[in-house]
matplotlib code that plots the C-alpha trace (Angstrom):
import matplotlib.pyplot as plt

x = [15.7, 14.6, 11.7, 10.2, 9.5, 8.7, 6.2, 4.8, 4.6, 2.4, 0.0, 0.1, -0.7, -3.3, -5.6, -5.4, -6.7, -9.3, -9.9, -9.0, -7.4, -3.8, -3.8, -0.7, -0.2, -3.2, -6.2, -6.0, -8.2, -11.4, -11.5, -12.5, -12.1, -15.1, -14.4, -17.6, -16.0, -12.8, -12.1, -12.1, -15.4, -15.5, -16.2, -18.8, -17.8, -14.4, -14.4, -16.5, -13.9, -11.4, -13.1, -14.2, -9.6, -8.6, -11.2, -9.8, -6.5, -7.1, -8.3, -5.1, -6.0, -3.0, -2.7, -2.3, -5.5, -7.5, -5.7, -7.2, -10.2, -10.7, -9.5, -12.2, -14.7, -13.2, -12.1, -9.4, -6.7, -6.8, -4.7, -6.9, -4.1, -4.6, -4.7, -1.0, -0.4, 2.0, -0.4, -2.9, -0.9, 0.2, -3.6, -4.4, -1.9, -2.1, -3.0, -5.7, -7.4, -8.1, -9.4, -6.4, -4.2, -0.3, 1.2, 4.7, 7.9, 8.5, 6.4, 6.8, 9.5, 12.2, 10.8, 9.4]
y = [-24.5, -25.4, -27.9, -25.6, -23.1, -25.6, -27.0, -23.4, -22.1, -25.8, -24.9, -21.2, -22.9, -25.5, -22.5, -20.3, -22.8, -23.6, -19.4, -19.6, -17.1, -17.9, -15.3, -12.7, -8.7, -6.6, -6.8, -6.0, -2.8, -3.8, -6.8, -8.7, -11.3, -14.0, -16.5, -18.2, -19.8, -18.7, -16.7, -13.4, -11.1, -8.4, -4.7, -3.2, 0.4, 0.2, -1.8, 1.2, 3.5, 0.9, 1.1, 4.9, 5.5, 3.4, 5.1, 8.5, 7.4, 6.3, 10.0, 11.4, 11.8, 11.9, 9.5, 12.4, 13.8, 10.6, 10.5, 14.0, 13.0, 10.0, 12.3, 14.5, 12.1, 10.6, 7.1, 5.6, 2.7, -0.5, 1.0, 3.9, 6.3, 9.0, 8.4, 9.6, 9.3, 6.8, 4.8, 4.7, 3.9, 0.4, -0.4, 0.7, -1.6, -4.4, -7.7, -8.0, -4.9, -6.9, -9.7, -11.4, -13.5, -13.2, -16.3, -15.4, -15.6, -18.8, -22.8, -24.9, -27.1, -23.5, -23.1, -20.0]
z = [10.7, 7.1, 7.4, 10.1, 7.3, 5.0, 7.0, 7.9, 4.7, 3.7, 6.2, 5.1, 1.9, 3.1, 4.4, 1.5, -0.7, 2.3, 2.2, 5.7, 7.5, 8.6, 11.2, 12.1, 12.0, 11.6, 10.1, 5.8, 5.0, 3.7, 5.8, 9.3, 10.7, 11.0, 13.6, 13.4, 10.1, 10.6, 6.9, 5.8, 5.8, 3.5, 5.7, 3.0, 3.7, 3.6, 0.2, -1.4, -0.2, -1.8, -5.0, -5.2, -4.1, -7.6, -9.4, -8.6, -8.7, -12.3, -13.3, -11.7, -8.4, -5.5, -2.6, -0.5, -1.9, -1.0, 2.4, 3.1, 1.8, 4.3, 7.2, 6.7, 6.6, 9.5, 8.1, 10.4, 9.6, 10.9, 13.5, 14.5, 12.7, 10.1, 6.9, 5.2, 0.8, 2.0, 3.6, 1.5, -1.6, -0.2, 0.6, -2.8, -4.8, -2.1, -3.8, -1.1, -1.9, -5.1, -3.9, -3.9, -1.2, -1.6, -2.0, -0.7, -2.4, -2.5, -2.9, 0.4, -1.7, -1.9, -5.6, -6.8]

ax = plt.figure().add_subplot(projection="3d")
ax.plot(x, y, z, "-o")
ax.set_aspect("equal")
plt.show()
């Protein structure tokens, strides 16, 4: 079982280094899968919403008020639901929202 886990981690690292999407789960807010290039492409309107929301947070606005603003504007989560402050917070704090790819907690060889 450990070898399977290590192989999967190596494959995900290989895909990350090639800039390709490794699949799984819902798409991240601000990104969509481009089957032609097998990479994630930025959704400009969602990217702009995240930038505005980050600036608003730094100015002291609450997660809930951002959620209300997005809901009033008709913006929905990637699963089609209305936003809550509890969904805005991890979206804005996600490494992906900052243009980074989370690498997980350990390397394929089990080291940190």
